[in-house]
C-alpha positions as CSV (number, residue, x, y, z in Angstrom):
1,M,11.5,52.0,-69.4
2,I,8.0,52.1,-68.0
3,A,7.4,53.9,-64.8
4,F,4.2,54.7,-62.8
5,E,2.9,57.9,-61.5
6,D,0.3,58.2,-58.7
7,I,-2.6,60.4,-59.9
8,R,-5.9,61.0,-58.1
9,D,-9.0,60.7,-60.2
10,D,-12.1,62.8,-59.8
11,A,-13.4,60.6,-57.1
12,G,-10.2,61.1,-55.1
13,E,-8.9,57.6,-55.6
14,I,-5.3,57.0,-56.5
15,K,-4.6,55.5,-59.9
16,M,-1.3,54.2,-61.1
17,V,-0.7,55.7,-64.6
18,P,2.1,54.2,-66.7
19,F,4.4,56.5,-68.6
20,E,7.6,56.1,-70.6
21,Y,10.5,57.1,-68.5
22,D,13.8,58.0,-70.2
23,E,16.6,57.2,-67.7
24,A,19.1,58.9,-70.0
25,A,17.4,62.2,-70.1
26,K,18.9,63.7,-67.0
27,P,22.5,62.5,-67.6
28,R,22.2,63.6,-71.2
29,E,21.0,67.1,-70.0
30,W,23.9,67.4,-67.6
31,I,26.4,66.4,-70.3
32,R,25.0,68.9,-72.7
33,K,25.1,71.6,-70.0
34,N,28.8,70.8,-69.3
35,L,29.6,70.8,-73.0
36,N,27.9,74.1,-73.5
37,N,29.9,75.6,-70.7
38,I,33.2,74.9,-72.4
39,D,34.9,78.2,-73.3
40,L,35.9,77.7,-76.9
41,N,38.2,80.6,-76.7
42,L,40.6,78.6,-74.5
43,D,43.6,76.9,-76.0
44,D,43.5,73.3,-77.3
45,D,45.0,71.8,-74.2
46,E,42.5,73.4,-71.9
47,I,39.6,72.3,-74.2
48,Y,41.1,68.8,-74.2
49,G,41.1,68.8,-70.4
50,Q,37.5,69.9,-70.2
51,L,36.4,67.3,-72.7
52,D,38.3,64.6,-70.8
53,E,36.7,65.7,-67.5
54,I,33.2,65.4,-69.0
55,R,34.1,62.1,-70.6
56,S,35.5,60.6,-67.4
57,A,32.6,61.9,-65.3
58,Y,29.9,60.1,-67.3
59,E,31.8,57.3,-69.0
60,D,30.6,54.6,-66.5
61,D,27.0,55.8,-66.7
62,D,25.2,53.0,-68.6
63,A,22.1,55.2,-69.2
64,V,23.8,57.5,-71.7
65,D,26.6,57.3,-74.3
66,V,28.9,60.2,-73.3
67,W,31.1,59.5,-76.3
68,Q,28.2,60.0,-78.7
69,E,27.0,63.1,-76.9
70,I,30.5,64.7,-77.2
71,E,30.7,63.6,-80.8
72,D,27.3,65.2,-81.6
73,F,28.4,68.4,-79.8
74,V,31.7,68.6,-81.7
75,A,29.9,68.0,-85.0
76,A,27.3,70.7,-84.2
77,N,30.1,73.3,-83.5
78,S,32.3,74.3,-86.3
79,N,35.3,75.0,-84.1
80,E,38.7,73.8,-85.2
81,K,40.2,73.8,-81.6
82,L,37.3,71.8,-80.3
83,S,37.6,69.3,-83.2
84,R,41.4,69.0,-82.7
85,S,41.1,68.6,-79.0
86,W,38.4,65.8,-79.3
87,K,40.4,64.0,-82.0
88,E,43.6,64.2,-79.8
89,L,41.6,62.9,-76.8
90,Q,40.2,60.0,-78.8
91,D,43.7,59.1,-80.1
92,D,45.3,59.3,-76.6
93,L,42.6,57.0,-75.2
94,K,43.0,54.5,-78.0
95,R,46.8,54.4,-77.3
96,M,46.1,54.0,-73.6
97,R,43.7,51.2,-74.2
98,A,46.3,49.5,-76.5
99,K,48.9,49.7,-73.8
100,L,46.5,48.4,-71.2
101,Q,45.6,45.4,-73.4
102,T,49.3,44.7,-74.0
103,S,50.0,44.9,-70.2
104,Q,47.1,42.6,-69.5
105,K,48.3,40.0,-72.0
106,E,51.8,40.2,-70.4
107,V,50.4,39.7,-66.9
108,Q,48.3,36.8,-68.1
109,A,51.3,35.2,-69.7
110,N,53.3,35.6,-66.5
111,V,50.5,34.1,-64.4
112,E,50.4,31.1,-66.8
113,L,54.2,30.7,-66.6
114,L,54.1,30.9,-62.7
115,N,51.3,28.2,-62.7
116,Q,53.5,26.0,-64.9
117,I,56.4,26.5,-62.5
118,L,54.3,25.7,-59.5
119,K,53.0,22.5,-61.1
120,V,56.6,21.4,-61.8
121,A,57.7,22.4,-58.2
122,I,54.9,20.5,-56.6
């Protein structure tokens, strides 16, 4: 993204100077700070909880891919508890998504059925 900075030249006139602005830099920095603050001496469940907290806090931020940031952090740290906790969190979220998709399909089928019933009743 291109942004502009106001800079005064030697004559004192304001010039608009374009520069490349990385909108993901700050969120990425915050995610990394939070990840670095995880106490890897905790048990798997507590690490899982902290990873999930970080994931949910930044998941809706379009500027940064929180999943990739966590994946990179886990890969950079050779910690079995961290790896297990991350894998378990990913597996749980996949199961939850599958359940939500199934529920969504059931609701859609019920709505279609009700629409058919209403057409017959009218």
